[in-house]
N, C-alpha and C positions, 0 to 999 in steps of 0.2 A: 798780422794784418787780416782783417775780415772783409769779405766782399760787401756785406751790408753797410759797413762804415764808408766804403768808397761811394756807394750808391747814395747814401744820406748826404755826404759832403757835396756831391754834385747836385743833388736835389735841392739843397739849400743855397745853390749858386756860388759855391766856393771853388777855388782853383785847386785842381789835383796836382800832386807832385809827380815827378817822373817815376819814382818808385811805386806809387799807387797805380799809375797807368800800366807800368810793366807787369805788376802783380795781377791786375785784372785781365789784361790781354793774354798773359801766360795761362791763367785759369780757364779762359774761354777756349784756348787752343788745346789744352790738356783734357778739358771736360770736367775739371774740378769745380768750376763755376757753372751752375745749371742755367738752362735757357731762360727761366723766368727772372733770374737775377740779371743776366745779360740784357734782357729786354727792358727791364726797369731802368738800368743804367743808360741804355740808348735813349729812352724817353726823357730822362733827366738831361742828357746832352742836347736833345732836340729843343727842350723848353728853355734851358739856361745857357746854351752855347759853350764855347771853349775859347781860350786865348790862343794866339798864334803859337806860343810856346807849348801849350797843352796839345794842340793839334799836331804839332811837329813831333812831340814825344809819342803821341798815339800812332802817327804814321810810321815812325821808326820801330816801335814795338810790334806793329803788324808786319812790317817788312822782315824783321828778325824772327818772326814766328815760324818761318820755314827756311828753305834754302835761299841763300843770297848769291846770285851769279856775279862772278868777277870777270869782266870782259877785258881787263887791262892787259892780259897776256896775249890777247888776240888782236885787239885794235887799240890805237893810241888814245882815242876818246870815244866813248859810247854815247851815241845820240839816239833820241826816240821822239816820236810824235804821238800825241793822243788827242782824239776827238771825243767830245762828250756825247756824241751820237746825233743822228739826224736822218733826214729823208733824202735819198739819192746821194749820200755822202760816200763816194768811192774814191776819196782823195788819196788814201794810202796807196792805191794801185798805181797812181801816177807819181806822187811825191817821192816815195821811197826809191823807185828805180832812177828818178831824175837826180836825186841827191847822191845816190851811190855812183851814178855815172860821172858826177863831178869829183869823185875821189873821196867821198866821205862815207865810210862803211855804216850800214844801218842793220841792226839786229832787232827785228820787230816782233813782239808778241801781241797778237790781236785776239778779239773775242768773237763770239757768235751773236747774231741778232736775237733780240727778245722784245716783243711788243712792236711798236711802229718803227723802231730804229733798226736799220739793217746791220749785219755783221760782216766784217771783212773776210773772215774765214769762209762763210757761206758763199760769198761772191767768188772767191778763188776756187772753191770746190766745184764751180760750174765747169772748170777746165778738167776734162777726164784725166785721172791719174794723179792730180796735184795733191801732194801729201802735206798736211798741216800738223800732224802728230809726230813731231820729231823728238828724239832723245836729246838729253843735254849735250852729249858728245856730238851728235849730228848738227845741232844748232850752232855750236862753237866752230865746228869744222867748216860748215857752209859760210859762216860769217867771215872766217879767215880766208877761205879760198875764193869766194865769189864777191865778198864785200856787201852782200845783201841776203838776208834770210827772213822769211815771213812764216811764223808758226803760231800754234795755239799755246796758251799759257799753261805751264806745268802746274799740276795740283800741289806741288811742293812749294810753290811760290806764294807767300803771304796767305797761308791757310786760315789764319785768324780772320782775315777779311772775308773769305768765303763763308765762314760760319756766321760772322756778324751780319753779313749782307742778307743771308737767308732769313735771319731773325727780323731784320729791318723791314724786309719785304712783307712780312705778315703782321707787323706790329705798328704800322703807320709811322715809322720813323725814317723812311727813305729820304724825305726832304731836308734833313739836317745838313746844313752846309759843312760843318766840321767833319761829319761822318762821310759825306760825299768826297770832300777834298782828301781826307786820309785814305779812303778806299782807292782812289785813283793813284795817288802819289806813292802809296806803299807798294803797289804792284810794279810801278815804273822803277822805283829804287831797288826793289828786290831783283828785278830783271837786269840790273847793272847799269841803268842809265845815269850818265853824269851831266848831260845837257838835254833839256826837254823843251819842245815847243808844244803848247797846249792850244787846241782849237776849241774854244768854248762857244757853243752854239746858243743863239738867242732867238726866241720866237715861238710860234705855235707848234712847230715841228721839233722843238727841243725840250729837254727836261727843265731848263731854265727859261721860263716864258718872258721874263722881264729883263731889261738891261741892268737894272739895279741888282737883281739876284745873280745874274751872270758875272757882273763886275765883282761882286762880293766873293763869289767862288774863285774867280781868277786871281784876285788879290791874295786870298788865303793860300792858294796853291803856290803862287810865286813866293810868298813868305816862307812856306814850308821848304821850298827849294833853297832859299837863302840861308835859313837856319840849319839845314842839313848839309850844306856845302855843295849844292847842285846849282847849275845855271838854268833858270827857267824863264821862259817868255810865254805869255798868254795872249792870244788873239781873240777878240770878241767878234764873232761872225754871224751873219744873218741866217736864220732858218725859218722865216715866215713864208717861204716858198721852197719847193724842192731845189737842191743844188744840181745844176745841169738839167738834163731832160729825162734821163732814165731812172726808174725806180723798180728794182727787181734784179736778181742776182746776175744771170747771164746778160741781161740788157745793160747792166752797169759795167760789166767786164768789157762788153763790146764798145761802150762809150769811152772807157778808159783807154782801150786800144786805139780808138780813133784819135783821142787827144794825144797820146804818145807818138802818133804818126803825123802830128801837125795839124789835126782838125779839132773836133770836139766843140761843145757849146762854149761860147765866149765867157760866161760867168764861171763855169767850172775850170776852164783853162787858167783864167786869171787867179782864181782861188788857189789852185795848185802852185802857181808861180810864186805867190806871196808866201805861202806856208814853206815852200822849199827854200826861198831866199832867207827866211828867218832861221831855218835849220842850218844853212851853210854858214851863217854868222855865229850862232851859238856853238857850232862845231869847229869854228876857227879856220874854215876854208876860205872865208872872205872877210875883209876888214870892215865892211859896212854893207847896208842893204843894197845900195846901188851896184856895187861890184857883184854881190851875190845874185842880183836880178839878171845882170848880163851873163853870168855863168850859166844860170838856169835856162835862160832863153836860148843860148847857144847850144846847150846840150840837147834841148828839145828839138830845135830846128835841124841840127846835124844828124838826128836819128840815133844818137848814142844812148839816150834814155830808153828808147824802144828796144835796142839790142840788149840793154841791161835787163829789161822786163822778160825778154825771151830767155835769157840765161837763167833768170830766177825760176821760170816755169820748168825749164829742162832740169835744173839742179834738183828740184823737188819732185821730179817724176811726172810732171804734167806733159800732155801731148802738145808739143809746140806747133804741130801742123794745124791744130784747132785755133790757136791765137793768130797764126799766119792767115787763116781763112775763117774769120769769125762766124760765117754762115754755118759752120760745123758745130757751133755752140748749141746747147739745148734750145729747141724751138717749140713754142706753144702751138697746140692744134687749132686754136681759134684766135683770130686776130681781127680787130675791128677799129677803124678810125672813126671817131665821133665828131661831127661838125658842130660849129657854133650855131646856136639857135637864134642869135641876134648879132648885130654889129655894135661896136663900142670899144671902150678902153678897159683893159683888164685891171680891176681895182685890187684884187687879191686872189691868192690860191691857198687854201687851207692846207698847209703842209702835213699837219697831223692826220687830217682826213685822207689825204693821198696815201700816207704811210699805212694807215689802218686798213684802207681799201686793198693795198697790195698784200697785206697779211691775210685778208679774207680770200684773196685770189690764190693764196698758198705760197707767196714769196717769203713770208716770215712766219714766226711762231708765237702763239699766245702763251704756250707753256714750253719749258725747256726740252721736253721730250717730243714735241711736235715735229713731224717730218717737214722738209723743205722741198718745194718744186722749183728747181733752178730756172725753168723756162718762163714762168709766168711773171707778169709785172705790168708796168704802165710807162708810156712815153708821154710826157707833158710837152706840148709843142710851143708854148708861149710863156713870157715872163710878165710880171706886174709892170704896167706902163705901156705894154704893146697895144696898138690899135688892131682889132680883129674884125674882119668882115663876116657877115652872116654867110654860113655855108663853108667857111674856112675850117680846116682841120684843127680841132681843139686839143684832143688827146687820143692816144691809141692804146687799146686794152689787149694784152696778151693773156689768154685764159685757157684752162684745161677743162672747163665746164661751162655750158651755155647759160645755165641759171646764175652762175657766179658772174658771168659777163654782164648780164642784165642788171644785177644788183650793183655791180661796180659802175656801170654807166650812169645810173641814177645818183649814186654818191658823188661821183666826180663832177657831174654837171652842177650839183649843189655846192661843190667845193670852190667853184669859180665864181668870183663876185665881179660885178660890172659897174661901169660909170659911163655917163654920156659925155663927160668932160675929160680932158687930158689928165693923166695920173703920173706922178713922179716915180721913176724906177726905184726899187729898193737898193740900199747900199749893200755892198758885199761884206764890209767890215765896219764895226762901230768904234774900234779903238784897240790899243795895245797896252798891256800891263807888263812892265819890266821890273 
């Protein structure tokens, strides 16, 4: 078998066999297929697509390219949640402790932020001492002992995906739906997930900006789950405005703590309850969504989820005194609340602009090697549809540099769009794919 023949076959719009896909992915992993051929193949996939069966075979080939975790000896059923990224999306920090507190163990491997989308690991590292770099043995031990572990992804999991993603990033092939779906699902399957809830974001602050694109991605990932013997549910959720109010690492941890203690923004709290309910159903802890919702609400109200979060922090070396007193989290030296320059109804908040502004403040990274300032970020005080009076607080900037604060103020004012007439609030969810 030759790599060029596989490229030509896909270039001509033909369906690849499992053997051809395995051959090509094994070649990428070993380095016997050079980058220029892998890039040509990725472009052919972008232009001609893949069937559900091809994409599933690609997913499994990438999952098998490295270590495959087997969690069955530690937990009866391994569940996982994945978000396709967004602005202010600190959902994992609430959902995972909430679900674990209901008796459903969660072994979660998360990523770091890149671009306007924040990363769960960066948020948790706002807590002094919290360790995300765990060995395989530590991961399994904490999952078994605590019922909850939150760590970085091992480089041994789906290494083919890492190589292919690096090429896609510089060859204009990132938008390929089959390549996105297989990238996400290969890592989840390699990490041992048997049941997965996908939170597929839609809007200006998401990688999928249209509902059609998001639904196509969700349907393909659910199909991969079905064809690979996993239970997968995908939620299509809004990202045309930040989720919750906080955007920035320590600010988001503080908001998650507030939510776990019974407070938090209404939209974020509701989003977490919906995602947690679906996890409890796919994890067979509840027979239906209604029962799952009651379990989740009770666990949140009783403070059991909050105690589970505290145990997670302690288990992974974090200073629990900091989460008990969130004012001890990193604080920015410059804080300014900017008032509305007019009165009216909030027509829109450009989520991507908010996310990119937070990156400019230092809360995110434009390149993988960029450092993170955990203290800086933005608090957005209103939601689309709110009526706001002139002089009312619109947003608060937390900055480490006055010139960055001035630039952020200008960008954030422009990111808010106004109407003189009442505006309908945005939905939290657009649908479910099962």
